N, C-alpha and C positions, 0 to 999 in steps of 0.2 A: 502491500501500499506505500509506503511512502517513495520508494521508488517510482510507484506512476502520477506521484504526489506534483513531486519533481520534475518529471517529465513536463506531464500538464503546467506550471508555473514557465518552466524554457520555451514550452511553445505558444504560452498566452504572452512573454516577452516579445519574442520572433513574432508574431503575429501584428502587434503593439508596434513595432517596430517598424514592421513590414509597409503597414497600411502608412504612417505618418511619417518615414521618406517621401509617399506622394501626394501627400497633401499638406500637415503643417509643418513641416522640420522645413519646407520652401521658403516660408514666409520669414526665414531665419538668413537665407543667405543676400548678401551683399557684393561676391561677385558673380559677370557673367560668363564662359568658355572665349565666345565670341571677340567679346570686350578685353579680355584678354589678351588675345590670338592678336588684334589691332595696334594693341598696344606694344606686343611684345615685337610685330611689325614696321614697328614704326621706327621702332631702336633698333631693329638689325638692319635699318635701310639704310641708316645716319653714321653708320658703323662701315657700309661698305664701302660709302661716298668716303672716308679715311682715309681705305686702305693700308697700308702698311704702319699707319698711327693709332688703326684702333687695338685694342687687348684684349685680351678675355676677362678679364680683371674689370675695363672702365666700362663693358660693353655688360655689366652680370650691376654691376653700379647705378647704370644709367637705369635701367628694367628697373630696379627700384623706384631710383625719381621719375620716370614717369607714373608708375604706377602710383607714388606717393603724390603726386600732383591731379591726377586722377581722384584717385578712391579717398584722398587723405591722412598725413598721419599718424594718427588716430587708430586704424584700423591697418598701416605698411610699417614695420619696424624697421627700425635703422640699420642700415649698411654698416656694422659691425664686422671685420675681418675676425676678432681676434671668438664672435660664437660661432664660425662655422666648426661645424664638426662631422666627423667618419660618421658613415650610416650604412651597420650591415644587414642584410633583409634577405632572405630566399637565396642567400646564396651568393647574391649580388655585393659589392663593396661600394660607395659611395661616396661625394661629398653633398650637407646638403649648407642651406640657413636658411632660418624659417624669419618670412614674412608675415604667415598670421598664422595664428591659431587658436580654432574656436572649436567649439561639440558637433558645428558641425559642418565647418571648413577648414583647411589647411590651404594657403600659400606659401611654396619653399622654389629658392633656387637650388637646385641640383644636378648633378652630374659626378664624370671622376677628368680628373687630371691624366690618370692610365689609361680607362678603360676597362668595364664590367661587361659581366655575365650572370646570368640569375633569374629567379623566377620572379613574377610580378606580383605572386599572393594573389587569393580570393577572399574579397572585402566587399564591404554593406557601404559601395559607396561607390560614386562614379569618377576615375580616374582619369586627368587630360596634361599633359605630358605637351607643350609649346616647347619647339626644338629653337635655344635660342641660336647653338653653336654646333657645328661636328654633324655626327648621324647617330638616331635608332634604327634596332633591329628590331620585329617584334614576330611570333608568329603563332598561332594556333595548333593543336598536337595534332591535326590533321590536314595541316598546311606546309606541305615541302621546299616553298619558295618562301621565304621570307617580306612583312613587310620592311618597308623602308622609309624614315624620317627626318628631312635634312631642315636646315635653319627655314623659320618661317612656318614649318608643319604643325599640324596638331594632333597628337596621338591620341584618342580620347579609346581608353579601357575603360569594360560595362561592366558595368555592379556584377559579382557573381561568375567574374571569367578567371581566369584564370592566362598568364601567357607566358612563355620565355623570352627573355628579351636580353639584350647588348645593345650598347656606347660604345663610338669609339674614343680613343686616345682625346681628352682635353674635348668632349662634348659637353656641356652641358645646357640644363632646361626650365623654363617659368612651370612647376610640375602646380595642379593646381587637382584639391579633393573636394567632392562634398558626399553628406551622406552621413553617414554617426562613425565621427573620424574620432571617437577612444572606442571603438570596433580595432580599428587597422593599430592600433598601436602595438601589440603585443607583436606580431609581426614585425615589425621594429625592433622591438628588444629581442627575440627567443636565442636571439645566435649568438646573444656574450654569453647565454648558461652554456650553450650546445657548442661552442666551438672558441670564440673570439677570445670570452675572461674579460673581456677589456669594459672592466664596471666602473672606470674613469668617464667614457664616453658614455657610459649606458647614463652615471648620472650629470651629466652634462646636457644630456637629449630630455633626462624623463624633466630636470629644472626648468629647462626656457621651454618646451612644451607648456608646460602648467602656469609659469610668468605669466603666457603669453593669453592659455585659457582665462589666467582669471581675470587677470586685465580686461577682456573683455567682456568677459559676465559681468565685472563689479562697475566698471567705468563707461562702458561702450554702451548694458543691455544688451550685447549679442549672445546672441547662444551657440 
């Protein structure tokens, strides 16, 4: 009976979260994938015009500034070099900087200086990668040829689907997720316990995520 009760509670919670994902939760969204893609492409174009005078770090900083100009500094964190952290998830290692984290959305700069490959995870959220520099590859299990995404293109990873993905060296993206973000967090934490043992990075990731979620919940009334 206890087992049946637990299963019933879990099923009820899942049903409530699934229904609210398409009804109440979207009322909390601040960002739109199409707008993010447009902002990113404007910055990419300006850096292409610079030619060899453009650097990866300058591109990422300018993306952050353009986002803050559009959405406001209250929703977009400052570009702080010391707040970049490693991210190990699904066998892939990358680097990320949190620009926004709340219960319903996150927006990060994500990529790798040396390249990566791994599993995307299966999430209770939609994930959008707008490539800023370099190339991302992806594939579903039945597809023998890769999907290829280059600078300016957006790769939509749909809720509930997992993909194999990889990024070339010095490839970076503006990653936006919308949905039940706390359900995504274990995916980003578990590699610490099963392989890397990098507890300092885990601490930094939890601290930076919780700080921003708390800020948005308390000061921005943003769920």
